[in-house]
N, C-alpha and C positions, 0 to 999 in steps of 0.2 A: 609189303614194298619196301625195298633196298637204296637206302639213299647212301646213292653213288656220290653224293659230293660233299660228303664228310670227309670223304677221303683224299678229295683235291684243292680244294681249301689248303690255305700256309700249313695250320695245323696237324689237318691230316696228313698232311708230307711229313711234315719234322718228327710226328707219331710211327711214319712209317719206317723210316728214316734208324729211328730210337730202336726198334723193334728188329732192325738188321744190326748196328753194330753193338747194341747191348747180347743178341746172339750171340753175333762174330769173339766180342771179347770172352765167353762163358765156352764156347767151343775150341777155342783158342788155345788158353788152359787151360778145359776138358783133355783133350787129344795127347797134351805132353805128358803125363801123370797126377796123382791123387795126391795127399796132402792133411795130413790131421791136423796142423800147425792152423791155431784157432784164426789169425788172419785171412789163408787161402779157403777156408771156408765162407768167411766174411764175406766177401769177397766174388766168391764163386755165389750166396746166396742174392748178392746185392744185384747182380745183374739177371737171376733167373727170378724175383720177381717183380722188375723190374719191367721185363720182355711181360711177364705171366699178365700186371693188370695194364698194359697199357696196351697189349693184345685184348686183354676183355673192352675195354674202354671202348677201340674203334670199334670191335663186333658188337655194342651193344649202343652207341651212335650208328652204325651201319642201317643197323636192324629197329631202330627207335625203339627200342627195350627205353634206353633212359630218358626217355620224357613221361615214363610206370613209375615209374621207380618212386617211393616215400623220403627222395633228399631232396634236395639242393645238392643240384650233378653241376652243378658252371665252383660249385666250392668244392665240390670232392673232385675234380679231374684239376681243380687250381692247386691245391693241395695238395693232390698228390703228386704234381709237376714238381712242384715247390721241393717236395721230400723226395722224392726221387732224383734232382738234382742233387743234395745235400748230400747225398748215400752214394751216388755215384762220382761226385768230388771225391768223398772218402778214399772209395776203390782206385782209385784214379793215382791216391795222391799214397795209399797204403801197398799197392801190390807190385808200383816201380821199385819203392824203396827198399824194399824187405827182396823179391823175388827174382826181380827181370834183373838183378844183378850176376844172378845164375849162367848168364849168357846161353840161355834158350831164347831164339830166334822168334818162336812164335808168343814166349811171353811178354816180347819187348810190344809184339805184332797185340796184344789181350791191350799192353797201355796205352796204345796208340789207339785205338777205339774205340775203349773206355772217354778217354778224353773228349772225343767225339762226341761221345754219347753223352756225357754233363754240360758239353757247349752246347746240342741240342734241347737236353729236357730246361735247359738256363734259359734258351729263346720258347721256349713255349710258355714259361714262365712270361717272362714278360708277353708275349703272346694274348695271352689271357687272363691276366694285370688288367687288375677294374682303371679305366683310364679316367682325368678330371673330369668333369662333371658325370662323370657314364654310373647311369644305375645299378649296381650291381650286391652281389655275395659278398656277407662281409672278409672273409675268408681269398675273394679278388683284390683286396684293397692291402694296403703297406702294412698296416697295423696286425691284419687279417696273419700275411706272409711271415712277420718277425714271429707269431706263436707260431707257428712251426718249424722254425730258426729256432725258438726256447726249448723248445719240446724238446728236438732233435741232440740241442747241443748237452740239454740235462741228461738225453742218453746215454751220449758220451761219457758223461763225468759218470754217471752208475757202472758202463762199465770198465770203468775204472776204479772201482774203491775197495777193490780184493785186498790190495797191499799193506793201506792206509792205518788197517789194525782202528776203526774207529771203532772199531763198539766200545773200546779201553780208555778214550780221550774223551773227553764231556762238550769240548772245545768241538773238532771233528765231528761230534754227534749234531748241534747246532746244522755245524755245515751239512750234514745230510739231513737234517730235517729242513731245512732250506731250503735247499732243489726239491726236493718232494715235493713240498707245498704247492713250491710256485711252478712243477711240474705237474701235480693236477690240474689247474685252474686250467693252466694252457692248454691239455688236454680234453674238460670240460667246454671252456669255448669250441672246439673245433671240434669236438661231437655234437657238441648241442647246435652248433651253426648247420651243419653239414645234414643234420637229422631235422632242420627246422625247430626247434624249439628252447631258442632264445624268449621267448616269452614266458615260460617259465622263470625268469631272473625274480626274484621279489623287488626289483626299483628296476630302473631303466637302462635297459643295455652298457651304456655309454659309458652308464655315471658309473658302473660296478668296476666297471671296463677299469677305467680309467684310477679306481681306489686301489684295488688289486694288483697293477704298476705300480706303484705309488708306495707299497705296502712291499711287491718284490723289487724295487730297488734298494732299498733302505736295513732291507731283508740281508741281500745281495753283497748289501758294502762291508756288512759285516762277515761274510762269512770272504770276503777277499782278503782283509783282513786276516782273518782268525786262521783259518786254514791253512796258508806258507806259515804261520808261526806256529801249528802245533802240529806239517808233518813234517817239515824241517830241520827241527829242534834238537838236536842230539840223532841225527840222522842225514849224513853223509853218503852218498853217492859211494854201490862198494864200487872197489877195484876192481871186481869181478867181471862188471857190466861191459867194458868197453870192449871185451872179446865177444862179446854173448849176441846171437839177432835177436835177444827180445830180449831189455831189464825192467822190472818190474816196479823196479822205482822212477821208473818215466813218468808213468804213468801217477806217481804225487805230483809231476810239473804238468802232466795235460791236464789235470783237475786243479792245479791251478788257472790253467793259462781258459781254462774254459770257462768257468770261474769269472773272470775279469770281461773277459767277451758277452759272454753273457750278461754284465753290468750292463753293459756300453748297449747293449740292444732293448735293454726293458728301459734307458734313460729313452732311450731310439721312441721306442713306445709308448713309452710318460709322455713325451710331446707328442703325439703322433695323435694321442687320449684327451689332452686336454684340448688339443687344438681341435678335432672332433666336438669335444661340450660347450664349449664357452665361445668357439669361432664361427662356425660351421653352422649350428644349432640355431646359436642367433640370426643368422645370414638368413 
């Protein structure tokens, strides 16, 4: 039995539009030329990934197979919508910044449709997010969405570490350890939530989450100070960067900014965790 109502509800309609715009973005760029540039490949991968997973979600819900999967379906779809929002946002910023300036009309069109896809994925997050007083999975709540955001930002940081030469500097090694430890915990929370394994935590999940968030805030506070101190000391921006398409030195700035961004995310996450433990649970 096919459940066509999954295609006519607001979330279903939004997903169909996501398919259209991600497919259009991919097709417009692919029809012009192929490039080996890493950011061109990244944008193409993002649009293709989001299209394929969104299509899979629609098919599984249409056929009802999603109800037979041994996972938390609502957590999975909400987490993917959040991840897709961040990925398409990155593609919508990177692609026009680097490639649309070449003047191809199709590149401009792909940038516009990518921005529209980003808006649609953000709308889906709003539609699937847990409302106040509503019983839902952890990843449908604000702390759950923050976990996806924190893991995504950590991935951006990891992708920009190549130029830093952190393996020669103990201070930067500490920062990389901070990024790795916090990323691993966020990933564990996401996987355990989707696979319904939160009961395996040795203590109440809310308290474990609260404690780890406090540790993450303290660790990121040290990284916010140490990373710029070790990265930019005696390392000015090369003169040839102003005329090049991509400057590896700029990755150091990206890591510094994303470290500050993730610190703010963990602070907000910690506030929500404390509220969950000390206020909601008691009431």
